[in-house]
Structure formats: structure tokens, C-alpha cells
N, C-alpha and C positions, 0 to 999 in steps of 0.2 A: 511412844513408839520409838522416837529417836534415841532415847537413853537405852532402851532395851536392845536396839540394833547395835549401838556402840558396845554394850556389854557382850553381846554375842560375837562381835568382831574381835574383841579382846580375848575371849575364850578360844577363838579359832586360831590365834596366832601360832600355837605350838604345832598345828597341823601343817605348817609350812615346812616342817622338818621331815615330811614323808620321804621314805626311801623308795616308795613305789606302790603300785597296785598289783597285787599278785594275780588276780584274774577276775572274771565276772561270773554271773550265774551261780554255779554251785560253790565257787571259791572266791571269797573276797578277803584280802588281807591288807590292812593298813599299817605301814611302818610308821611308828611314832616314837621319837626319841630312842631309836635303835631297838624298839620292841614292837611286836605286833601280835594280833590275835588272828586266828584263822577259824573259819567255819567250814570244815570238810564236807564232802558230799554225803557222808554217812551220818545220818541223824542220831545214831546211838552214841556218837563220840561227844563228850563234853568239850566245850570250848577251852582251849589251853593258851598259855602265854609262851611266846617264843621270841628269839631275836636272831637276826642274821649276824654272823660274826664278822663279815666283811661288808663294807658300805659300797655305795655306787661308785662307778669309775668313769673316766673320760673315754671317748672313742679311741680305739687302738689298744685298749687294755681290757682285762677280764677281772671279775671278782670271784673270790671263792664262794662256794655254794653251801657251806655248812650252816645248819640252823641249830641253835642251842635251845633246849627246853628250859624255861626259867621258873616253872612251877615244879613242885616235888612229885615225882612218880606219875607221869602221864598215864591215862587210863589204858588198860589193855596190856601193860608191860609186866612181865614176870621177871623180877630181878634174880640174879644169881646169888646175891647176898644182900645184907641190909644196906650196904653202902652203894655199890654199883646199882643204879636204878633202871637200866635199860636191858634190851635183849643182849645176851651174852654169846660167846662162841658156840657153846653147845646148842643154844636155841637156833642160831643161824645154820649150823651144820645139819641139824635135824630137819629144819624147815625145807632146806634145799637138797637134802639127801646126798651129802657130799662125803667123799672118802678122805676127809681132811687129815686123819691120823696116819694114813698109809701112803698118801701121794704127795708129790711136789718136791721131794728131796732133790737138791742139785739145781733147781730152777730159781730164777730171780725175777721178782716183781719190782718195778720201779715206780716211785711216786714222784710226780712233778708238782711243785708248788712254788709260790713266790715268797721271798724274804726268808728269814731264819727263825727256827724254833730252837732256842738254846737248850731246852730241856728235852729235846726229842728222844734221845737215847735213854735217858733216865726214866722218863715217863713211860716209854715202851716197856721197860723192864718191870715197872709196877703192874702194868696191864697184864703182861704175860705171866707174871708170878701169881697174880690174883686168880687167874683162870687155869692154872696148871699147865701152861704152854712152855715148851723148851726155851731157854734163854736165847736171845738174838742180840748179840753185842758186836761191837767193833773188834774186841779181843778174840772172839771165837770165829770171826770171819763171816758172820751172818748178816751184820748190819754195816752199811756204809753210807756216810753223808758227804756230799760234795756240792760245790757251787756249779753254776751252769757251764763253767769252763773245765770242770773236773778236779778243781783244787779244793783246798780246805780253808781258804780265806772267805768266810761266809758273809752273805749280805746282812744288811741291818735287820734286827729283829722286829717283828710286827705281831701284836697280840692277836689280831683277827686271823691272820694266816697261820699263826702257831696253833690255834685251835683246829684249823683245817688239817694241818700236818699231823697233829695227834690223832684225829679221827681216821685219816687215811692209813697211818701206820697200824693202828689198832685193827682196822678192818682186814688188812692183809694178814695180820697175825691170826685173826679169828677164823678166816677161811682157809688159809694155807700156812699153818704153823711150821711146816717143814721147809718152806721157801726162804731164800735169802731176800733181803730188802735193800734197795738202794733209794735213798732220798736225794733228789736233785733239787736244789734251791735256786730259783731264778733271782737275778738282781732286783727285778721289779715285776709288777704284774702286767707289763706290756706284752703283747703277743710276740714281739720280736725276742724278748728275753725268755718268756715261757717256752716259745718254740725252740730256741737255742738249747734250753734245758731238756726238752724232749729229744732232740738230736743227740745230746750228750748221753741221756739214758739209753738210747738205742746203741750207742757205741760201746757201752759198758756191759753188754751181754744180757740185757733184760729180755725175757720172753714175752712180757706184758708190761705196758706202761699205762698208768691211770692218771687221768686229768680231771680233777674235781673242781672245775672252774668254767666260766663262760661269760659271754657278753652278747650284745645285740649283733645281728648280722650286718655286714657291709660288703661292698664290692671288693674290698681288699682280701676277703677270706679265700678267694680262689687262688691267690698267690700264697697266702699263709698255709693253706692245706697242702699244697704240693711241696713247699719249702721245708715244712716242719713236721707234718703228720703222716707223710707217705713212707712207711717202713714195712715193706713186704716181709712176711715171716715173723713179725712181731704183732701181738694183739694190742692195739692202742685203743683204750676206752675213754669215753668222755661223758660227763654228766649232761643230761638233757635240759637242766634248768629247774628253777624253783618258783617260777612266776606263773605257773599254769600254762594254758594254751599259748603257744608261740615258740619260735625256733631261736636257739642260740648257737654260737660258734665257740668251740670246735665240734660240738655234737653234730653239726650239719655237714661236716666233712665226710666225703665218701670213703676216706681212708681209715675211719675210726668205727668202732662199735659204739653207737649212741645208746646210752643206758637211761631208760626211764625209771619211774618210781611207783612203788605200791605201798599200801597199808597191809601189814602182816600181823595176823592175830591167831592165837590158839583156837582150835575148834575140835568138836567131837566127831570128826569125820575120819576116813581112812588115813589121810595124810597127817592129820593132827593139827593142821593149820589152814587158814583161809586167807586169800588175798583179793584186794580190790585195787583199782587204779587210784593212786594218790592224787588228790585235787590240785596239788602244787606242781606236779611233774610237767616239764616242758614237752611239747610235741608240735607237729605241724609239717608244713611244706616249705622247704628252703626257697629263698628268692634267687639264689645264685648258683648253687652247686648242682652239677649234673647228676641225674639219677643213676645209681649203679645197676648193673645188669641183673643182679639177683633180687632186686626189689620189683615186685610186679603189681603193687596196688595201683588202682586206676584213678584215684582222686587227686593225685599229685604227679605232675609231669617231671618234677625234679626230685632231689633227695628228700626222703621222708624220715622224720624223727619220731619214734625211736626204733631201735632194732630189738633189744631185749630189755629186761628190767629186773629190779630187786627192791627190797624194802627201802623206803625213803621218808615215809610220813613221820614227822617228829612225834606225833601221838603214839606211834609204835616204834619209838627210836631205840638207839643202841647205846650201850655203855661205852664211855671213853674216859681215859685218864689224862688230864691236862692241867699241869700245875703252873704253867706260864700265864695262860689267859684266865684261868679259873682257879678255884681252890683245890681241885683234885678231881673227884668223880663227877661227871656230868652226863647228860643224855643229849645225843645229837640226832638230827634227822637231815633231810634234804637229799637230793640226788648225789651229793658228795658222799653219801653212804653207799649208794648202789654202784657207782663207778669202780671203786677199789674192790668191791665184792666180786663183780664180774671179771675184772682183770685177774683176780686171784683164782677164780674158777677156771679161766683159760690156763693158768699156770698148773693147776691140779691136773687138767686134761693132758698137758704136755704136747699139744698138737699144733701149735702155732706156726711151726716152720713149714707146714704143708698146706696151710689154708690161705685164701685170698681175702685179706682185710676182714670185714664183718660178714662174709658170705655164709660161713659154715652153719650157723643156726637155722638159716632159711631152708636147708635141706635135711634138717634133723629136728623137726618140730615135735616129734614124739617124745623127745627127751626134755621137754619144757612143760611147765605148768601154765596152761592157758588161763589168762586173767580176763574175765568176761563181764565185769560190772565196774561201775565207777566212771567218773568224768573229771576233766580238768578245765572245763569252760564250755563255751558255745562256739560253733564253727559251721561253715557251710557244708563241709564234708563230714558227716557225723563221726565216722570212724577215726578221723584225725584228732578228735578230742574226747571220744567216748569209747570205753573198753567194750569189746564184743568177742564172740567166738572167732578164733583165728587172729589175723594181724590187726592191730590198731595202733594209733599214735602214742597214747600215754604209756602203754606197757609193751609195745612192739609185739614180738612173737610170744612173749611170756617170760617166766622166771625159771631158773635152773631146777631141773629134776634129775639130779646127778650131774655127771660131766659129759654125757653123750652128745649134747648140742654144741660142745666147745672144743 
């Protein structure tokens, strides 16, 4: 028995490299050597292999929330072509009934990430060419990359964040191909630097700013949110997290639209698609942030996450071109997908100058697809972790049905 126990202990040593537990009950994810398996809430999905492109971070910093699929062609995905394996711009535009071909001209969406992606512009060109989208380059005035101070001396490159940047740029392109794009690269993943980058994006004329990163809540977030994320007249979106039930910042800020996640699949219904809550999406009740007046759910006395949602499940992930971190075409998931999607829908609507933070969808729920099934864990207030008719934590008020809710 002693020898068997010793062997068992030796086999267990790699488990010390866990990056975390994604959740309990319907979702259990074990990060092992930067890869993990998930068992989503939906039994019909085969187990797939994924990896978080960014690792864990120290307090006061955030990690990017992109998840890369490491097996070929996750189930339920209809590829545009043989090489790109995920959902493509036409899929996303159709699923959310968006006027992408006719709206968004003259508006700018900003992406805030940490570190540098040296291949950002060239990879963006490959993605847009593959899917027949108009070029978006520095030369034609569509694309701009700056550091957090607005200059062109970029921070150090980072493979994980480069993957996040590629994902974010591609999702803006997919949803609002007529929009201009500003990429603001923070010096590091500290909230001070990321927040400075958000302020820079706001000063450069963006109508929407996407933040596909997050970290655990702390008492410092009340100061962070007012210093960095309070930009009236600009739609600031933030990913709700990829660890299942639980709240992360900056999604918990009352000044942002917190974006949850869904699983999106083709269906033989009127819409042509069906959605359920993704088991990895973050949600819950903030420990520190005051509840905004437009939130009226009764199970949380403070800020509730999320507000709205979009596809995030890596099992139903999106095509991304990333030559810096990867060999080219990859499939990504995570609420890193849903945040830039929603930021870009705000840009399509062109209404951000007249709305108060994330309040507008709450009075326009008829222009959202209500997501009524799926869960991201267990909790005392069931709607905080289980999708239902009307508002719930994992999917908020629902997903875009056109631009009327934005």
C-alpha cells in the first residue's frame, strides 16, 4: 500500500500546475499544463480540449480571457472554408440579425489589451480578406495602433495577449466591418495600465471600448471604476469571465456593460439558431459595487453581472487568424469573444452618445433573444447562475436581435 501511495503521489505532481477550477456542478474545468477539458452543461456536446491563452496573475492585474480550442473542429461549428474552423462573420451577423453591411460607417471601436501583438495589422488583413470584408489598414485610415500614452513606441510583445488582440480585432471586423478600429496596448496587465489605456481610447474618439480581460474582485475596484471606466456617452463593455459562477472586475463596474456568454448552434427554427447559457460564463453579485438604478433584480443588493451576452463557448467558437501565437487559423472561445461583439453592436446602432452606461438594453428587451436554459454552476439565488425567462446572471437580458437594444 505504501508503494502504491507513493506512485499515486508521483503521478499527481503535474496537478500542482493547475491554473484554476472553472466551476462546480455542471461545469468542472481543470487547467493542466496550460490545457484543460470542460464538461459543459449540455450533454450532447462531446468533451473537447482547450487552453487559456493567458495565465493567472497577481492581485492588481488582469488576465486576458481568450480560450483556444486545441482539437480540430469542435462540434457544432460550421466552417466558412476548409481552413478557418469556427463561426465566421456571416454566421454571427445572421445569428444576431445585424445590419453589418450597411451600418457603422464613420464610427470607431477601440480594443484595449495589454502588451503588443507585432502582427496585429497583417493578421487582421488576412482575416478580412478571407471573409470578403473591406480592408482596414493604417494606410487607409481605418486601423490605428497606439500605446497607452497614444504613441507608437509599443510595449513588449506577449504571445498570450497577442492571441487576445487577434481575437478582438477579428470580432470587431466580423460585426462592424465598416467601423474604424483603434487598438490601444497597455504597458502591462495591471489595472492601472489597462485603465490608462481605456482613458486613452476614450480620448481618441471611440464610440465603444471593449475590454476582454478580468480578475478577482477587490476593494480597490471602486476606485478603479471611477478613475478608468466612467466614460458617459461611450459604450464600455467588459467580459464577465470564464470561470463559471463568480464575479470579476471590470465586468462588475456599474459604468460598463457586463457581457456574459452563450453556446450558439444552428437550429431548424424560425431564427435558424439556438442559444443556451455557456457553463463557463461569469455571473453573480458584486461584493463592492453599488447597484445601478436600472437593475431591478431582487436577489442581489449590489451590482449584478451580466447585462447582456453573446457567443462564448469554445465548443461553438469563432474563427481567428493569429500568426504570432499560433500557426494561423485557430478557433477561440471565452467571454473575450462576446465583449467585442457587443461593443461592435453598440457601434452599429450609433446611439451611445445619448445613453447612460449599460442602461439602454434594460428598456428595450424586445430587441433581444432571451436565453432561457443552461447554467454556470450552483448558487443560492438560482437566477444568478441559471438561465431563465427574463433576466438572469449568465446571459443577462439576452443576446442581440438586431440593434434595437443598443
